[in-house]
C-alpha positions in Angstrom: 57.2 77.3 -6.6 55.7 73.9 -7.6 51.8 73.7 -7.8 49.8 70.7 -5.6 49.4 68.9 -9.0 53.0 69.3 -9.8 53.9 67.7 -6.3 51.3 64.8 -6.9 52.9 64.3 -10.2 56.4 64.0 -8.9 55.4 61.7 -6.0 53.5 59.5 -9.0 56.2 59.7 -11.2 58.8 58.9 -8.6 57.1 55.8 -7.7 56.8 54.4 -11.1 60.5 55.3 -11.9 62.2 53.4 -8.9 63.9 50.3 -9.8 62.0 48.4 -7.0 59.0 50.5 -6.1 57.3 49.7 -2.5 53.7 49.4 -3.2 51.1 48.5 -0.8 50.9 44.8 -1.8 54.6 44.2 -1.7 54.9 42.6 1.5 52.1 39.8 0.3 53.5 39.8 -3.5 54.3 35.8 -3.1 50.4 35.3 -2.0 49.1 37.3 -4.8 51.2 35.4 -7.4 50.1 32.2 -5.9 46.5 33.3 -6.5 47.4 34.6 -10.0 48.8 31.2 -10.8 46.0 29.3 -9.4 43.7 31.5 -11.2 45.8 30.8 -14.3 45.3 27.1 -13.9 41.6 27.5 -13.8 41.7 29.6 -17.1 43.3 27.3 -18.8 40.7 24.4 -17.3 38.2 26.3 -18.6 39.8 26.3 -22.1 40.1 22.1 -21.8 36.7 22.0 -21.2 35.5 24.1 -24.4 38.2 22.2 -26.3 36.5 19.0 -25.0 33.1 20.3 -25.8 31.7 20.1 -22.3 28.4 21.2 -21.3 28.1 24.6 -21.4 26.8 25.3 -17.7 29.7 23.4 -16.5 31.8 25.8 -18.3 29.7 28.8 -17.2 30.0 27.2 -13.2 34.1 27.7 -13.7 34.0 30.9 -15.5 31.8 32.3 -12.7 34.4 30.9 -10.0 37.2 32.5 -12.0 35.5 35.6 -12.0 35.1 35.5 -8.2 38.7 35.0 -7.7 39.8 37.8 -9.7 37.1 40.1 -7.5 38.6 38.7 -4.3 42.3 39.4 -5.7 41.1 43.1 -6.8 39.5 43.7 -3.6 42.8 42.8 -1.9 44.4 45.2 -3.8 42.3 48.2 -3.7 42.6 47.6 0.2 46.3 47.2 0.0 46.4 50.8 -1.9 44.2 52.6 0.6 46.3 51.2 3.7 49.5 52.1 2.2 49.1 54.4 -0.8 46.2 56.5 0.5 47.6 56.6 4.1 50.9 57.5 2.6 49.7 60.3 1.1 48.4 61.4 4.3 52.0 61.7 5.9 52.8 64.1 3.2 54.6 67.0 5.7 53.4 70.0 3.5 49.9 70.7 4.4 48.7 72.2 1.3 50.3 69.1 -0.8 48.8 66.7 1.6 45.5 67.3 0.5 45.8 67.1 -3.0 47.9 63.9 -2.6 45.1 62.2 -0.7 42.8 63.5 -3.3 45.1 62.0 -6.0 45.4 58.6 -4.7 41.6 58.6 -3.6 40.7 59.2 -6.9 43.0 56.7 -8.4 41.2 54.3 -6.0 37.9 55.6 -7.1 38.5 54.9 -10.8 40.0 51.5 -10.3 36.7 50.3 -8.2 34.6 52.0 -11.1 36.6 50.0 -13.8 35.9 46.9 -11.8 32.1 47.5 -11.6 31.8 48.1 -15.3 
């Protein structure tokens, strides 16, 4: 019989090996891509500012704007993970595996949040 860890690992590997996995952000994918393109444009603008020898405080202001935009995007993805992946783990039919699956997905979110705060 498989252990709860094996089931969680199988769940994770099954998700990562699907041709087009359904993630929490999938329904908002286009909005995320638009936001990322806007952020990409802001970063290019910062590079131009440096290249054009703009005032350092003006550059720092733009860096702060990009940082805030990335944080907002990150929080949206964390929310999507909790709302989709953690809730999905809670629907595991096997009660023994359910707790392990939930713990695994919550730990993933906690680790991701920790990386964002560093």
